[in-house]
C-alpha positions in Angstrom: -0.5 -10.5 22.2 -0.5 -11.7 18.6 1.4 -9.7 16.1 -1.0 -10.3 13.2 -3.9 -8.8 15.2 -2.1 -6.0 17.1 0.6 -4.7 14.7 0.4 -3.9 11.0 2.3 -2.1 8.3 0.6 1.3 7.7 1.6 1.2 4.0 -0.9 -1.8 3.6 -3.8 0.6 4.1 -2.3 3.2 1.8 -1.7 0.7 -0.9 -5.2 -0.8 -0.7 -6.8 2.6 -0.7 -4.8 3.7 -3.8 -5.6 0.5 -5.6 -9.3 1.1 -4.9 -9.0 4.8 -6.0 -7.6 3.6 -9.3 -10.4 1.2 -9.8 -8.1 -1.7 -10.1 -10.1 -3.7 -7.6 -13.0 -3.6 -10.0 -11.1 -4.5 -13.2 -8.7 -7.2 -11.9 -9.1 -10.6 -10.4 -8.0 -11.4 -6.8 -4.8 -13.2 -7.9 -3.7 -10.1 -9.8 -4.5 -7.8 -6.9 -2.6 -10.1 -4.5 0.5 -10.1 -6.8 0.2 -6.4 -7.3 0.0 -5.7 -3.6 3.0 -7.8 -2.8 5.1 -6.2 -5.5 4.1 -2.7 -4.3 4.7 -3.4 -0.6 8.1 -4.9 -1.4 9.1 -1.5 -2.9 8.1 0.4 0.2 9.8 0.7 3.6 7.7 -0.9 6.4 6.0 1.5 8.7 4.6 -0.6 11.6 1.9 0.8 13.8 -0.5 -0.5 16.3 -3.4 2.0 15.9 -4.4 4.0 12.9 -5.1 7.0 15.2 -1.3 7.1 16.0 -0.7 8.0 12.3 -3.5 10.4 12.1 -2.3 12.5 15.1 1.4 12.2 15.0 2.4 12.1 11.3 3.2 15.5 9.8 1.3 16.4 6.7 4.6 16.6 4.7 5.5 13.0 5.6 1.9 11.8 4.9 2.2 13.4 1.4 5.6 11.8 0.8 4.2 8.4 1.8 1.3 8.8 -0.6 3.7 9.8 -3.4 5.8 6.7 -2.8 2.7 4.5 -2.9 1.5 6.0 -6.2 5.0 5.5 -7.8 5.2 1.9 -6.5 1.8 1.1 -7.9 2.7 2.5 -11.3 5.9 0.5 -11.4 4.1 -2.7 -10.3 1.3 -2.3 -12.8 4.0 -1.8 -15.6 5.9 -4.8 -14.4 2.8 -7.1 -14.4 1.8 -5.8 -17.8 5.2 -6.7 -19.2 5.1 -10.2 -17.8 2.4 -11.2 -20.4 
């Protein structure tokens, strides 16, 4: 077993999806996106999973919504932070 292949933080997918939904992946360079992702993920609690299907079947809708709201807020804060660094 290797941890990097078998286990991952579910928030990583949520963050990447939200960044794509916002179109940031089209406007920003890879270094910016890497910095943004790290800043966002450091604001969120880890939620380790082995299979995506586990989250799909066992996560209540209310908790899924709460996680999405946390991601949206963390991305907003991270974008503001990076803008103020220039």
